[in-house]
SETOR-839797 format. One line per 10 residues: number of its first residue (from 1); their letters; for each residue z, y, x of C-alpha. Coordinates in pm, 1 decimal. Each point is the difference from the previous one (the first is absolute). Layout:
NUM> A> Z:Y:X ~ ...
This chain:
1> MPKTVEVIVP> 0.0:0.0:0.0 ~ -99.1:338.1:152.0 ~ 281.5:238.8:83.6 ~ -35.2:379.9:24.3 ~ 197.8:159.5:283.0 ~ 49.4:375.9:29.3 ~ 12.7:124.5:358.5 ~ 185.4:320.1:87.0 ~ -212.4:212.0:232.7 ~ 127.1:298.3:202.9
11> RKQRPWFARR> -6.1:331.3:-185.2 ~ -241.3:152.0:257.7 ~ -260.0:-269.6:-68.3 ~ 16.0:0.8:-380.7 ~ -281.8:258.0:-42.7 ~ -233.9:-224.0:204.4 ~ 82.7:-299.6:-219.8 ~ -51.2:206.1:-317.4 ~ -344.2:120.0:120.6 ~ -131.7:-308.6:179.6
21> RAFPAQVVVH> 160.8:-305.4:-154.4 ~ 270.4:-2.2:-264.0 ~ 344.1:145.8:-46.4 ~ 247.0:-143.9:-60.0 ~ -107.9:-270.7:243.1 ~ -4.9:-323.0:-200.4 ~ -123.7:-328.5:145.4 ~ -70.4:-308.3:-209.8 ~ 101.3:-307.1:198.8 ~ -195.4:-292.5:-146.7
31> DEQHVTWAGI> 119.7:-257.7:253.2 ~ 71.8:-28.7:373.4 ~ -364.2:60.5:91.0 ~ -135.3:239.7:-264.8 ~ 107.0:352.7:-101.3 ~ -157.8:290.7:-186.2 ~ 75.3:357.3:104.6 ~ -160.9:308.0:-159.3 ~ -255.0:-221.4:-174.8 ~ -107.8:-165.4:328.2
41> DFSLVPLADG> 42.6:-371.9:60.7 ~ 137.4:-116.2:334.1 ~ 25.9:-345.1:153.8 ~ 294.5:-62.8:229.8 ~ -94.9:-229.9:286.5 ~ 307.1:-163.0:158.0 ~ 77.4:56.2:370.0 ~ 274.0:-152.5:214.3 ~ 232.9:292.6:-76.4 ~ -158.5:174.4:-299.9
51> FVAVRKRAKA> -331.3:64.9:-171.7 ~ -337.8:169.2:35.5 ~ -82.5:218.5:-301.3 ~ -366.8:-52.6:-89.0 ~ -164.6:225.1:-256.6 ~ -221.0:-217.6:-218.7 ~ -363.0:104.9:-39.1 ~ -254.7:-156.9:-232.8 ~ -290.6:-13.8:247.1 ~ 155.9:3.0:345.6
61> GGMSLGEFSL> 293.7:-233.1:-67.8 ~ 274.0:221.7:135.2 ~ 115.5:251.9:257.8 ~ 323.7:-20.8:198.0 ~ 208.7:315.1:-44.5 ~ 278.8:-106.2:235.1 ~ 284.4:-238.9:71.8 ~ 360.3:11.8:-117.6 ~ 322.5:-189.2:54.5 ~ 369.1:54.0:-69.6
71> DTVRHTLSEN> 17.4:205.3:319.4 ~ -308.4:220.6:0.8 ~ -355.8:91.7:-103.1 ~ -272.6:-41.9:265.7 ~ -373.8:10.6:58.6 ~ -75.4:226.7:-294.4 ~ -362.2:97.5:-55.7 ~ 85.6:367.9:-57.5 ~ 287.5:228.2:-96.5 ~ -81.6:-46.8:-369.3
81> AGKDVRVIRA> -24.5:-378.0:44.3 ~ 342.3:12.9:165.6 ~ 145.5:162.1:-311.1 ~ -150.8:-274.0:-216.4 ~ 137.6:-271.8:229.9 ~ 347.6:159.1:0.7 ~ 5.7:7.3:-382.5 ~ -110.3:-364.3:-18.4 ~ 256.4:-100.7:266.6 ~ 278.3:174.9:-191.1
91> AVLGQRYEVP> -92.0:-173.2:-326.4 ~ -59.3:-349.4:139.3 ~ 290.3:-16.7:246.2 ~ 247.8:216.2:-190.9 ~ 17.5:251.7:284.7 ~ -2.8:379.5:19.9 ~ -334.6:182.6:14.8 ~ 83.2:162.8:331.2 ~ -14.4:-231.0:297.5 ~ 58.7:52.8:370.9
101> IAVELADGAW> -312.0:-60.6:208.6 ~ 174.0:16.1:337.2 ~ 348.4:-54.1:139.8 ~ 136.7:161.5:316.4 ~ 222.7:-239.1:188.7 ~ 298.9:100.2:213.4 ~ -213.1:-21.9:317.0 ~ -247.8:255.7:-140.0 ~ -275.3:-249.7:-88.1 ~ -186.6:42.5:-328.2
111> VHPGICQKKR> -89.7:-325.8:-178.3 ~ -125.2:-115.7:-340.3 ~ 283.5:-110.1:-229.2 ~ 24.3:-373.1:-56.9 ~ -188.7:-238.1:230.8 ~ -49.9:242.1:293.1 ~ 361.1:119.9:-22.5 ~ 127.5:-358.8:6.3 ~ -198.3:-71.6:319.1 ~ 201.5:260.9:190.7
121> SVEEKKRYLR> 345.1:-88.4:133.9 ~ 131.5:350.0:-76.7 ~ 170.1:-18.2:-338.6 ~ 139.2:348.1:-55.6 ~ -218.5:235.7:-203.6 ~ 14.1:375.5:42.7 ~ -238.8:144.3:-258.7 ~ -295.9:-74.5:-221.5 ~ -339.5:161.4:-14.5 ~ -162.8:36.0:-341.3
131> LEDEELHCEV> -301.0:213.9:87.9 ~ -311.3:-95.5:193.5 ~ -3.8:105.4:365.4 ~ -318.8:-82.5:188.9 ~ 168.3:55.5:337.4 ~ 253.1:-280.0:-41.7 ~ -82.1:-368.1:48.9 ~ 211.8:-309.6:-55.5 ~ 158.8:-123.1:323.6 ~ -49.0:-362.2:-109.3
141> CGESFE> -349.4:-26.2:-151.8 ~ -153.3:321.7:133.6 ~ -132.4:112.2:-339.6 ~ 40.2:352.8:-130.5 ~ 230.3:72.0:-292.0 ~ -192.1:44.6:-323.7
């Protein structure tokens, strides 16, 4: 049975959602691998630690908008796609819309939350980064934060 989940988005981003998608942000979760958000159907392809959100298309099959897990959102196609993926993540995993994309460890290294963070022996976290910064790269995988 489909379940509708309302996601609370930050006040600053509400005008974007009202213009571009839908506000309030309501996602229909059909099952573990299919959701509908703003009238768009998405397939959720399982990964080892999360999912890839794939926007369904009639002719082309689908387009990956990005990956999400309990810890973070990664590999988003664009800033707008990242917003879509964050809404879907929040609805499917019962998490907040906002998500840290990078963690600074006590030794000053910046890493992706989750898998990359667990690969480092430094446990203590200092602060989280929520905005994109093209100058920073993950100390573990070498990818930029997106």
